[in-house]
All heavy atoms as an XYZ file, in Angstrom:
846
protein
N       0.842     -1.165      0.000
C       0.000      0.000      0.000
C       0.890      1.231      0.000
O       1.941      1.253      0.636
C      -0.903      0.004      1.233
C      -1.875     -1.165      1.267
S      -2.745     -1.352      2.832
C      -3.868     -0.002      2.784
N       0.441      2.244     -0.720
C       1.195      3.488     -0.773
C       0.253      4.601     -1.194
O      -0.866      4.350     -1.657
C       2.361      3.376     -1.751
C       3.423      4.446     -1.533
O       3.534      4.964     -0.401
O       4.132      4.782     -2.488
N       0.724      5.826     -1.066
C      -0.065      6.987     -1.463
C       0.810      7.961     -2.236
O       2.020      7.975     -2.078
C      -0.690      7.656     -0.229
C       0.253      8.412      0.675
C       1.120      7.534      1.559
O       0.794      6.370      1.794
O       2.167      8.038      2.001
N       0.185      8.719     -3.112
C       0.878      9.773     -3.835
C      -0.078     10.936     -3.985
O      -1.291     10.772     -3.897
C       1.384      9.303     -5.198
C       0.372      9.100     -6.321
C       1.045      9.415     -7.642
C      -0.122      7.670     -6.342
N       0.459     12.118     -4.221
C      -0.410     13.275     -4.324
C      -0.404     13.833     -5.735
O       0.535     13.672     -6.497
C      -0.056     14.353     -3.308
C       1.196     15.135     -3.590
C       2.463     14.806     -3.226
C       1.294     16.376     -4.285
N       3.338     15.758     -3.655
C       2.645     16.739     -4.311
C       0.380     17.218     -4.898
C       3.103     17.900     -4.900
C       0.831     18.378     -5.492
C       2.174     18.706     -5.493
N      -1.486     14.480     -6.040
C      -1.627     15.237     -7.271
C      -2.427     16.475     -6.907
O      -2.702     16.718     -5.735
C      -2.351     14.397     -8.331
O      -2.323     15.056     -9.573
N      -2.794     17.259     -7.890
C      -3.582     18.445     -7.588
C      -4.646     18.648     -8.658
O      -4.573     18.083     -9.748
C      -2.690     19.688     -7.465
C      -1.918     20.027     -8.703
C      -2.426     20.885     -9.660
C      -0.658     19.487     -8.900
C      -1.710     21.203    -10.801
C       0.076     19.797    -10.040
C      -0.454     20.656    -10.991
N      -5.643     19.443     -8.310
C      -6.738     19.779     -9.215
C      -6.648     21.278     -9.500
O      -6.815     22.094     -8.598
C      -8.102     19.431     -8.588
C      -9.232     19.804     -9.532
C      -8.153     17.951     -8.221
N      -6.328     21.620    -10.715
C      -6.161     22.993    -11.203
C      -4.984     23.739    -10.584
O      -4.184     24.301    -11.282
C      -7.434     23.812    -11.021
C      -8.535     23.393    -11.929
C      -9.633     24.406    -11.910
N     -10.709     23.972    -12.789
C     -11.902     24.457    -12.751
N     -12.206     25.408    -11.890
N     -12.809     24.018    -13.578
N      -4.907     23.798     -9.252
C      -3.832     24.533     -8.580
C      -3.143     23.619     -7.581
O      -3.766     22.750     -6.989
C      -4.406     25.742     -7.837
C      -5.090     26.745     -8.735
C      -5.483     28.014     -7.968
N      -5.945     27.751     -6.609
C      -7.201     27.871     -6.198
N      -8.144     28.226     -7.042
N      -7.527     27.648     -4.946
N      -1.864     23.860     -7.366
C      -1.101     22.997     -6.459
C      -1.570     23.086     -5.022
O      -1.296     22.200     -4.220
C       0.386     23.313     -6.554
C       0.993     22.819     -7.847
C       2.490     22.929     -7.821
C       3.056     22.360     -9.113
N       4.507     22.425     -9.159
N      -2.289     24.121     -4.657
C      -2.797     24.194     -3.291
C      -4.079     23.372     -3.106
O      -4.599     23.268     -2.002
C      -3.023     25.643     -2.860
C      -4.095     26.356     -3.669
O      -4.432     25.890     -4.774
O      -4.594     27.392     -3.182
N      -4.567     22.744     -4.172
C      -5.730     21.856     -4.097
C      -5.257     20.403     -4.224
O      -5.597     19.698     -5.171
C      -6.748     22.194     -5.192
C      -7.372     23.554     -5.021
C      -8.384     23.859     -6.098
O      -8.351     23.299     -7.190
N      -9.282     24.775     -5.804
N      -4.489     19.971     -3.236
C      -3.905     18.624     -3.269
C      -4.971     17.553     -3.075
O      -5.912     17.715     -2.318
C      -2.871     18.459     -2.165
C      -1.582     19.155     -2.421
C      -0.597     18.833     -1.313
C       0.697     19.580     -1.527
N       1.646     19.323     -0.446
N      -4.777     16.452     -3.766
C      -5.574     15.235     -3.584
C      -4.587     14.084     -3.475
O      -3.648     13.973     -4.259
C      -6.521     14.984     -4.762
C      -7.560     16.039     -4.983
C      -8.527     16.113     -3.801
N      -9.548     17.120     -4.020
C      -9.477     18.364     -3.585
N      -8.427     18.775     -2.932
N     -10.458     19.214     -3.816
N      -4.820     13.226     -2.501
C      -3.965     12.065     -2.302
C      -4.652     10.839     -2.872
O      -5.832     10.603     -2.635
C      -3.669     11.875     -0.821
C      -2.719     12.910     -0.321
C      -3.026     14.155      0.139
C      -1.310     12.811     -0.267
N      -1.891     14.837      0.474
C      -0.819     14.031      0.239
C      -0.404     11.805     -0.599
C       0.544     14.266      0.433
C       0.944     12.044     -0.404
C       1.409     13.260      0.101
N      -3.906     10.073     -3.634
C      -4.392      8.819     -4.214
C      -3.740      7.692     -3.424
O      -2.515      7.557     -3.423
C      -4.030      8.720     -5.708
C      -4.573      9.929     -6.462
C      -4.549      7.410     -6.293
C      -3.974     10.107     -7.831
N      -4.557      6.916     -2.740
C      -4.090      5.791     -1.942
C      -4.326      4.526     -2.749
O      -5.429      4.313     -3.261
C      -4.858      5.714     -0.629
C      -4.641      6.862      0.301
C      -5.000      8.158      0.093
C      -4.022      6.821      1.571
N      -4.655      8.917      1.167
C      -4.058      8.126      2.088
C      -3.463      5.796      2.322
C      -3.527      8.422      3.349
C      -2.948      6.099      3.570
C      -2.979      7.402      4.071
N      -3.310      3.688     -2.872
C      -3.397      2.485     -3.696
C      -2.966      1.245     -2.915
O      -2.054      1.309     -2.092
C      -2.499      2.617     -4.923
C      -2.805      3.766     -5.869
C      -1.663      3.948     -6.859
C      -4.103      3.506     -6.592
N      -3.618      0.140     -3.225
C      -3.200     -1.168     -2.722
C      -2.947     -2.040     -3.946
O      -3.790     -2.137     -4.842
C      -4.274     -1.785     -1.840
N      -1.790     -2.653     -3.990
C      -1.372     -3.442     -5.141
C      -1.075     -4.870     -4.702
O      -0.453     -5.082     -3.653
C      -0.106     -2.802     -5.745
C       0.482     -3.453     -6.966
C       0.697     -2.400     -8.045
C       1.820     -4.075     -6.621
N      -1.520     -5.837     -5.491
C      -1.190     -7.239     -5.244
C       0.234     -7.475     -5.751
O       0.529     -7.228     -6.918
C      -2.173     -8.154     -5.967
S      -1.733     -9.908     -5.860
N       1.103     -7.929     -4.892
C       2.504     -8.127     -5.288
C       2.663     -9.251     -6.296
O       3.547     -9.211     -7.138
C       3.361     -8.402     -4.061
C       3.540     -7.178     -3.208
C       4.137     -7.454     -1.856
N       5.071     -8.543     -1.800
C       6.322     -8.449     -1.356
N       6.777     -7.303     -0.941
N       7.085     -9.499     -1.314
N       1.809    -10.254     -6.226
C       1.934    -11.396     -7.140
C       1.486    -11.019     -8.560
O       2.185    -11.291     -9.530
C       1.105    -12.581     -6.633
C       1.274    -13.843     -7.458
C       0.499    -15.010     -6.884
N      -0.912    -14.726     -6.692
C      -1.826    -14.783     -7.668
N      -1.487    -15.101     -8.889
N      -3.099    -14.526     -7.408
N       0.325    -10.380     -8.697
C      -0.225    -10.062    -10.024
C       0.112     -8.651    -10.485
O      -0.083     -8.323    -11.651
C      -1.750    -10.210    -10.025
O      -2.318     -9.241     -9.134
C      -2.160    -11.614     -9.633
N       0.537     -7.802     -9.538
C       0.830     -6.389     -9.797
C      -0.404     -5.616    -10.261
O      -0.296     -4.643    -11.004
C       1.979     -6.229    -10.775
C       3.266     -6.792    -10.233
C       4.418     -6.516    -11.140
N       5.589     -7.213    -10.634
C       6.747     -7.219    -11.245
N       6.895     -6.580    -12.367
N       7.758     -7.873    -10.724
N      -1.548     -6.043     -9.834
C      -2.791     -5.345    -10.144
C      -3.207     -4.478     -8.957
O      -3.018     -4.864     -7.798
C      -3.913     -6.323    -10.457
C      -3.698     -7.083    -11.737
C      -4.839     -8.053    -12.000
O      -5.375     -8.668    -11.088
N      -5.202     -8.182    -13.255
N      -3.804     -3.339     -9.266
C      -4.376     -2.494     -8.225
C      -5.639     -3.185     -7.732
O      -6.541     -3.478     -8.517
C      -4.698     -1.085     -8.764
C      -3.431     -0.390     -9.269
C      -5.409     -0.254     -7.705
C      -2.388     -0.145     -8.211
N      -5.721     -3.445     -6.446
C      -6.881     -4.161     -5.907
C      -7.815     -3.234     -5.133
O      -8.958     -3.601     -4.864
C      -6.445     -5.343     -5.017
C      -5.518     -4.862     -3.909
C      -5.788     -6.419     -5.872
C      -5.186     -5.926     -2.897
N      -7.343     -2.046     -4.779
C      -8.197     -1.072     -4.098
C      -7.554      0.307     -4.219
O      -6.334      0.422     -4.372
C      -8.382     -1.434     -2.640
N      -8.395      1.346     -4.146
C      -7.886      2.711     -4.156
C      -8.846      3.606     -3.389
O     -10.008      3.274     -3.179
C      -7.693      3.230     -5.589
C      -8.976      3.581     -6.281
C      -9.456      4.877     -6.274
C      -9.715      2.605     -6.943
C     -10.644      5.187     -6.910
C     -10.889      2.901     -7.574
C     -11.366      4.207     -7.564
N      -8.332      4.749     -2.981
C      -9.144      5.779     -2.337
C      -8.530      7.124     -2.695
O      -7.308      7.240     -2.856
C      -9.173      5.594     -0.832
N      -9.360      8.133     -2.829
C      -8.901      9.491     -3.129
C      -9.408     10.404     -2.031
O     -10.586     10.376     -1.685
C      -9.398      9.956     -4.512
C      -8.857      9.030     -5.598
C      -8.986     11.408     -4.771
C      -9.419      9.286     -6.973
N      -8.513     11.194     -1.481
C      -8.886     12.110     -0.409
C      -7.673     12.870      0.074
O      -6.795     13.198     -0.701
N      -7.635     13.104      1.366
C      -6.471     13.759      1.941
C      -5.507     12.686      2.471
O      -5.680     11.516      2.179
C      -6.887     14.741      3.040
C      -7.748     14.080      4.117
O      -7.826     12.840      4.141
O      -8.322     14.810      4.928
N      -4.523     13.110      3.222
C      -3.526     12.139      3.713
C      -3.816     11.746      5.158
O      -2.932     11.559      5.962
C      -2.125     12.731      3.584
C      -1.050     11.665      3.577
C       0.296     12.230      3.261
N       1.257     11.136      3.139
C       2.511     11.231      3.456
N       2.995     12.357      3.911
N       3.309     10.203      3.307
N      -5.078     11.588      5.468
C      -5.486     11.336      6.844
C      -5.776      9.864      7.101
O      -5.876      9.050      6.181
C      -6.738     12.147      7.164
O      -7.834     11.621      6.444
N      -5.979      9.572      8.363
C      -6.355      8.228      8.775
C      -7.715      7.837      8.198
O      -7.946      6.676      7.869
C      -6.383      8.183     10.302
C      -6.700      6.846     10.884
C      -6.746      6.894     12.394
O      -5.895      7.575     13.003
O      -7.627      6.232     12.964
N      -8.606      8.813      8.046
C      -9.949      8.538      7.505
C      -9.862      7.997      6.080
O     -10.558      7.038      5.730
C     -10.800      9.795      7.550
N      -9.012      8.576      5.256
C      -8.859      8.091      3.884
C      -8.203      6.722      3.871
O      -8.556      5.858      3.070
C      -8.047      9.089      3.036
O      -8.623     10.386      3.175
C      -8.050      8.696      1.574
N      -7.272      6.493      4.786
C      -6.646      5.175      4.897
C      -7.690      4.124      5.280
O      -7.672      3.009      4.768
C      -5.521      5.223      5.921
S      -4.547      3.715      6.008
N      -8.616      4.480      6.142
C      -9.698      3.553      6.517
C     -10.580      3.213      5.317
O     -11.032      2.081      5.163
C     -10.549      4.134      7.631
C      -9.874      4.129      8.956
C     -10.824      4.412     10.111
N     -10.060      4.573     11.330
C      -9.527      3.577     12.021
N      -9.687      2.340     11.602
N      -8.837      3.803     13.121
N     -10.817      4.188      4.457
C     -11.599      3.932      3.239
C     -10.865      2.920      2.371
O     -11.462      1.964      1.867
C     -11.871      5.244      2.475
C     -12.797      6.138      3.284
C     -12.449      4.956      1.089
C     -12.931      7.548      2.735
N      -9.564      3.121      2.197
C      -8.771      2.174      1.399
C      -8.842      0.779      2.009
O      -9.091     -0.199      1.303
C      -7.321      2.634      1.310
C      -6.371      1.678      0.583
C      -6.739      1.566     -0.884
C      -4.932      2.137      0.747
N      -8.643      0.677      3.317
C      -8.666     -0.626      3.982
C     -10.028     -1.292      3.814
O     -10.115     -2.494      3.568
C      -8.304     -0.469      5.455
C      -8.226     -1.768      6.173
C      -9.146     -2.276      7.043
C      -7.194     -2.749      6.066
N      -8.739     -3.502      7.495
C      -7.540     -3.825      6.921
C      -6.004     -2.822      5.354
C      -6.738     -4.951      7.067
C      -5.215     -3.943      5.500
C      -5.584     -4.991      6.335
N     -11.101     -0.523      3.904
C     -12.444     -1.105      3.770
C     -12.722     -1.582      2.352
O     -13.552     -2.460      2.145
C     -13.508     -0.101      4.201
O     -13.609      0.949      3.264
N     -12.034     -1.026      1.382
C     -12.240     -1.421     -0.019
C     -11.399     -2.631     -0.433
O     -11.608     -3.181     -1.520
C     -11.926     -0.248     -0.942
C     -12.950      0.853     -0.837
C     -12.643      1.989     -1.755
N     -13.676      3.010     -1.668
C     -13.625      4.161     -2.293
N     -12.579      4.465     -3.057
N     -14.605      5.031     -2.159
N     -10.471     -3.027      0.416
C      -9.685     -4.226      0.096
C     -10.587     -5.455      0.109
O     -11.418     -5.595      1.013
C      -8.587     -4.440      1.140
C      -7.315     -3.639      1.026
C      -6.412     -3.953      2.212
C      -6.602     -3.917     -0.261
N     -10.437     -6.352     -0.856
C     -11.180     -7.614     -0.783
C     -10.818     -8.348      0.509
O      -9.679     -8.290      0.982
C     -10.696     -8.381     -2.019
C     -10.208     -7.326     -2.958
C      -9.648     -6.242     -2.090
N     -11.779     -9.040      1.086
C     -11.578     -9.692      2.389
C     -10.388    -10.637      2.406
O      -9.669    -10.720      3.391
C     -12.843    -10.429      2.805
C     -13.930     -9.493      3.221
C     -15.125    -10.225      3.777
C     -16.184     -9.206      4.137
N     -17.272     -9.773      4.889
N     -10.148    -11.340      1.330
C      -9.016    -12.257      1.280
C      -7.683    -11.560      1.446
O      -6.740    -12.111      2.020
N      -7.579    -10.328      0.965
C      -6.327     -9.585      1.079
C      -6.135     -9.010      2.476
O      -5.013     -8.769      2.896
C      -6.270     -8.461      0.048
C      -5.985     -8.954     -1.346
C      -7.012     -9.182     -2.254
C      -4.686     -9.199     -1.757
C      -6.756     -9.642     -3.525
C      -4.410     -9.663     -3.029
C      -5.451     -9.880     -3.907
O      -5.194    -10.344     -5.167
N      -7.208     -8.767      3.199
C      -7.093     -8.209      4.550
C      -6.437     -9.195      5.516
O      -5.945     -8.800      6.558
C      -8.460     -7.809      5.085
C      -8.986     -6.579      4.420
C     -10.238     -6.101      5.106
N     -11.161     -5.620      4.097
C     -12.435     -5.476      4.269
N     -12.991     -5.793      5.426
N     -13.197     -5.019      3.296
N      -6.440    -10.466      5.173
C      -5.824    -11.479      6.032
C      -4.358    -11.718      5.676
O      -3.688    -12.511      6.319
C      -6.601    -12.787      5.916
N      -3.855    -11.043      4.663
C      -2.476    -11.239      4.202
C      -1.538    -10.212      4.838
O      -1.967     -9.211      5.393
C      -2.394    -11.094      2.679
C      -3.315    -12.012      1.903
C      -2.814    -13.409      1.958
C      -3.719    -14.292      1.095
N      -3.400    -15.677      1.219
N      -0.269    -10.458      4.681
C       0.754     -9.510      5.123
C       0.655     -8.244      4.274
O       0.559     -8.319      3.047
C       2.133    -10.148      4.966
C       3.251     -9.303      5.496
C       4.561    -10.002      5.347
N       4.573    -11.178      6.206
C       5.616    -11.995      6.309
N       6.686    -11.789      5.587
N       5.566    -13.031      7.118
N       0.698     -7.097      4.926
C       0.561     -5.813      4.241
C       1.820     -4.989      4.465
O       2.173     -4.682      5.604
C      -0.665     -5.048      4.782
O      -1.821     -5.863      4.610
C      -0.862     -3.744      4.033
N       2.490     -4.632      3.382
C       3.694     -3.813      3.443
C       3.322     -2.365      3.175
O       2.624     -2.062      2.204
C       4.721     -4.261      2.410
C       5.281     -5.632      2.667
C       4.800     -6.745      2.000
C       6.305     -5.812      3.591
C       5.314     -8.002      2.234
C       6.828     -7.072      3.844
C       6.326     -8.154      3.152
O       6.841     -9.398      3.394
N       3.784     -1.468      4.043
C       3.556     -0.035      3.874
C       4.827      0.698      4.261
O       5.784      0.099      4.757
C       2.417      0.470      4.786
O       2.860      0.437      6.150
C       1.149     -0.343      4.625
N       4.803      2.018      4.079
C       5.871      2.828      4.641
C       5.504      3.130      6.100
O       4.569      2.546      6.648
C       6.097      4.097      3.815
C       4.843      4.943      3.642
O       3.885      4.778      4.426
O       4.823      5.767      2.718
N       6.204      4.028      6.719
C       6.014      4.281      8.152
C       4.997      5.392      8.434
O       4.988      5.938      9.534
C       7.362      4.623      8.800
C       8.296      3.452      8.836
C       9.279      3.301      7.861
C       8.189      2.490      9.822
C      10.145      2.225      7.893
C       9.043      1.406      9.862
C      10.029      1.269      8.886
N       4.139      5.737      7.478
C       3.150      6.787      7.696
C       2.203      6.359      8.811
O       1.717      5.228      8.837
C       2.397      7.063      6.397
C       1.439      8.206      6.500
C       0.088      8.148      6.359
C       1.747      9.572      6.761
N      -0.467      9.378      6.516
C       0.544     10.282      6.777
C       2.927     10.269      7.003
C       0.473     11.654      7.005
C       2.844     11.625      7.226
C       1.641     12.303      7.220
N       1.933      7.259      9.750
C       1.178      6.923     10.961
C      -0.236      6.436     10.684
O      -0.799      5.658     11.468
C       1.141      8.111     11.923
C       0.349      9.271     11.404
N      -1.015      9.365     11.555
C       0.735     10.371     10.733
C      -1.437     10.483     11.006
N      -0.403     11.109     10.494
N      -0.846      6.837      9.582
C      -2.210      6.400      9.274
C      -2.278      4.888      9.079
O      -3.248      4.250      9.505
C      -2.731      7.115      8.027
N      -1.259      4.310      8.473
C      -1.241      2.859      8.291
C      -1.183      2.144      9.640
O      -1.848      1.136      9.850
C      -0.050      2.423      7.435
C      -0.101      2.884      6.012
C       0.882      3.704      5.489
C      -1.132      2.484      5.169
C       0.850      4.118      4.170
C      -1.174      2.891      3.840
C      -0.179      3.717      3.356
O      -0.219      4.117      2.051
N      -0.372      2.662     10.540
C      -0.242      2.049     11.858
C      -1.557      2.076     12.622
O      -1.862      1.171     13.390
C       0.849      2.752     12.655
C       2.229      2.550     12.069
C       3.300      3.347     12.798
O       3.003      3.919     13.870
O       4.411      3.394     12.285
N      -2.356      3.115     12.395
C      -3.635      3.246     13.094
C      -4.724      2.358     12.494
O      -5.643      1.953     13.193
C      -4.090      4.705     13.066
N      -4.613      2.031     11.207
C      -5.695      1.331     10.503
C      -5.409     -0.155     10.302
O      -6.267     -1.000     10.552
C      -5.976      2.011      9.138
C      -6.966      1.219      8.326
C      -6.461      3.439      9.366
N      -4.233     -0.500      9.833
C      -3.908     -1.893      9.511
C      -3.619     -2.648     10.817
O      -2.803     -2.192     11.622
C      -2.696     -1.977      8.562
C      -2.377     -3.418      8.214
C      -2.957     -1.167      7.291
N      -4.290     -3.782     11.044
C      -4.045     -4.547     12.276
C      -2.570     -4.948     12.416
O      -1.906     -5.279     11.432
C      -4.928     -5.791     12.103
C      -5.965     -5.396     11.115
C      -5.318     -4.402     10.199
N      -2.081     -4.921     13.641
C      -0.656     -5.168     13.909
C      -0.146     -6.485     13.343
O       0.969     -6.562     12.843
C      -0.388     -5.146     15.418
C      -0.476     -3.747     15.991
O      -0.357     -2.781     15.217
O      -0.659     -3.623     17.212
N      -0.933     -7.539     13.440
C      -0.446     -8.853     13.007
C      -0.336     -8.976     11.487
O       0.242     -9.913     10.991
C      -1.320     -9.975     13.564
C      -2.766     -9.862     13.197
C      -3.382    -10.383     12.102
C      -3.784     -9.181     13.917
N      -4.718    -10.061     12.085
C      -4.993     -9.319     13.195
C      -3.798     -8.450     15.111
C      -6.191     -8.764     13.624
C      -4.994     -7.894     15.532
C      -6.157     -8.061     14.804
N      -0.875     -8.001     10.726
C      -0.761     -8.008      9.262
C       0.161     -6.910      8.742
O       0.552     -6.938      7.591
C      -2.130     -7.808      8.606
C      -3.110     -8.876      8.913
N      -2.920    -10.173      8.543
C      -4.284     -8.838      9.580
C      -3.947    -10.901      8.947
N      -4.781    -10.114      9.586
N       0.472     -5.952      9.591
C       1.184     -4.759      9.139
C       2.696     -4.932      9.235
O       3.231     -5.247     10.282
C       0.745     -3.564      9.990
C       1.248     -2.263      9.465
N       1.591     -1.241     10.291
C       1.450     -1.824      8.208
C       1.994     -0.214      9.562
N       1.917     -0.553      8.296
N       3.353     -4.699      8.107
C       4.814     -4.768      8.034
C       5.326     -3.445      7.461
O       5.504     -3.319      6.248
C       5.256     -5.929      7.147
C       4.942     -7.260      7.736
C       3.713     -7.839      7.840
C       5.849     -8.154      8.337
N       3.804     -9.051      8.449
C       5.118     -9.275      8.771
C       7.223     -8.135      8.545
C       5.713    -10.351      9.406
C       7.807     -9.216      9.164
C       7.053    -10.303      9.593
N       5.562     -2.437      8.316
C       6.125     -1.184      7.799
C       7.586     -1.377      7.419
O       8.350     -1.976      8.178
C       5.967     -0.209      8.967
C       5.801     -1.049     10.175
C       5.277     -2.377      9.736
N       7.952     -0.927      6.243
C       9.317     -1.104      5.733
C       9.791      0.187      5.080
O       9.002      0.993      4.608
C       9.398     -2.258      4.703
C       9.097     -3.586      5.347
C       8.464     -2.020      3.532
N      11.087      0.348      5.016
C      11.681      1.473      4.306
C      11.785      1.163      2.822
O      11.703      0.010      2.401
N      11.969      2.197      2.036
C      12.064      2.010      0.579
C      13.288      1.175      0.192
O      13.288      0.508     -0.823
C      12.101      3.367     -0.113
C      10.805      4.141      0.068
C      10.810      5.403     -0.758
C       9.668      6.315     -0.456
N       8.363      5.780     -0.418
N      14.319      1.198      1.011
C      15.547      0.463      0.697
C      15.417     -1.048      0.891
O      16.268     -1.800      0.437
C      16.705      0.987      1.546
C      16.434      0.877      3.037
O      15.257      0.947      3.443
O      17.404      0.729      3.802
N      14.346     -1.512      1.525
C      14.171     -2.942      1.757
C      13.579     -3.681      0.564
O      13.588     -4.906      0.526
C      13.311     -3.169      2.998
C      13.992     -2.674      4.260
C      13.185     -2.929      5.495
O      12.624     -4.034      5.610
O      13.110     -2.023      6.342
N      13.011     -2.961     -0.396
C      12.532     -3.580     -1.623
C      11.144     -4.202     -1.565
O      10.676     -4.740     -2.562
N      10.474     -4.130     -0.432
C       9.162     -4.769     -0.322
C       8.047     -3.956     -0.967
O       6.979     -4.490     -1.255
C       8.828     -5.018      1.154
C       9.816     -5.908      1.859
C       9.876     -7.306      1.236
O       8.923     -7.809      0.679
N      11.038     -7.922      1.331
N       8.280     -2.678     -1.197
C       7.261     -1.824     -1.818
C       7.675     -1.362     -3.218
O       7.109     -0.415     -3.757
C       6.970     -0.599     -0.926
O       8.178      0.134     -0.726
C       6.374     -1.000      0.409
N       8.639     -2.040     -3.808
C       9.157     -1.623     -5.118
C       8.084     -1.532     -6.196
O       8.076     -0.592     -6.986
C      10.248     -2.577     -5.600
C      11.563     -2.314     -4.941
O      11.703     -1.401     -4.144
N      12.544     -3.143     -5.248
N       7.195     -2.513     -6.255
C       6.204     -2.533     -7.333
C       5.235     -1.346     -7.244
O       4.946     -0.705     -8.254
C       5.420     -3.845     -7.329
C       6.277     -5.041     -7.554
N       7.121     -5.170     -8.628
C       6.432     -6.176     -6.830
C       7.762     -6.323     -8.564
N       7.355     -6.956     -7.484
N       4.754     -1.046     -6.054
C       3.826      0.073     -5.917
C       4.552      1.403     -6.121
O       4.007      2.327     -6.719
C       3.070      0.036     -4.564
C       1.930      1.056     -4.528
C       3.978      0.247     -3.391
C       0.732      0.670     -5.289
N       5.798      1.503     -5.672
C       6.572      2.721     -5.896
C       6.816      2.933     -7.391
O       6.735      4.046     -7.899
C       7.905      2.665     -5.142
C       7.786      2.627     -3.649
C       7.290      3.920     -3.030
O       7.231      4.960     -3.712
O       6.958      3.884     -1.836
N       7.088      1.861     -8.117
C       7.298      1.952     -9.563
C       6.007      2.384    -10.260
O       6.031      3.206    -11.168
C       7.751      0.579    -10.093
C       7.881      0.461    -11.593
C       9.051      1.262    -12.095
N       8.527      2.307    -12.948
C       9.184      3.390    -13.318
N      10.394      3.598    -12.920
N       8.634      4.281    -14.102
N       4.879      1.840     -9.827
C       3.591      2.210    -10.403
C       3.311      3.698    -10.142
O       2.888      4.420    -11.052
C       2.479      1.347     -9.817
C       1.140      1.600    -10.433
C       0.790      1.032    -11.641
C       0.235      2.453     -9.799
C      -0.455      1.288    -12.222
C      -1.002      2.713    -10.378
C      -1.342      2.131    -11.583
N       3.557      4.143     -8.925
C       3.339      5.558     -8.607
C       4.241      6.463     -9.443
O       3.817      7.534     -9.901
C       3.585      5.817     -7.123
C       2.474      5.266     -6.269
O       1.407      4.917     -6.762
N       2.729      5.195     -4.980
N       5.475      6.063     -9.663
C       6.378      6.845    -10.484
C       5.871      6.920    -11.915
O       5.945      7.973    -12.573
C       7.790      6.265    -10.443
C       8.799      7.185    -11.058
O       8.686      8.391    -10.943
N       9.780      6.618    -11.726
N       5.341      5.833    -12.451
C       4.769      5.844    -13.793
C       3.597      6.818    -13.868
O       3.470      7.575    -14.843
C       4.303      4.424    -14.190
O       5.428      3.541    -14.153
C       3.699      4.407    -15.583
N       2.748      6.821    -12.860
C       1.632      7.784    -12.837
C       2.138      9.224    -12.835
O       1.601     10.083    -13.532
C       0.740      7.556    -11.616
C      -0.145      6.319    -11.629
C      -0.913      6.222    -10.318
C      -1.109      6.344    -12.799
N       3.171      9.495    -12.058
C       3.724     10.851    -12.000
C       4.263     11.300    -13.348
O       4.165     12.470    -13.719
C       4.840     10.918    -10.970
C       4.362     10.948     -9.561
C       5.557     11.161     -8.613
N       5.178     10.715     -7.297
C       5.536      9.573     -6.753
N       6.318      8.735     -7.412
N       5.134      9.237     -5.552
N       4.872     10.383    -14.090
C       5.479     10.725    -15.365
C       4.451     10.975    -16.468
O       4.766     11.610    -17.467
C       6.437      9.620    -15.809
C       7.589      9.385    -14.862
C       8.430     10.617    -14.638
O       8.766     11.319    -15.586
N       8.746     10.904    -13.406
N       3.252     10.465    -16.279
C       2.226     10.617    -17.316
C       1.265     11.666    -16.905
O       0.381     12.091    -17.359
C       1.546      9.285    -17.557
C       2.530      8.297    -18.125
C       1.919      6.993    -18.428
N       2.974      6.106    -18.913
C       2.805      4.859    -19.161
N       1.643      4.304    -19.000
N       3.791      4.129    -19.600
């Protein structure tokens, strides 16, 4: 899971796009658009298919993930560990287009 920001018309109108990606298929399995708050993270978590909620979830260290994702499934990792490479690559592709 990861998030990236964009804007609508002006840079002061930020919107955060929260994404959940299946590491095996590299498909987006859930998304949410909003701010960078815990509430938007909860929307993303609620949109995950039930089967994925029981799996290990890799995120960065953003506090919203820690508040929403249950401890026994949550694996916060740094970008240098390589566990979030696929979602980071997808986000970079979105930024470039």
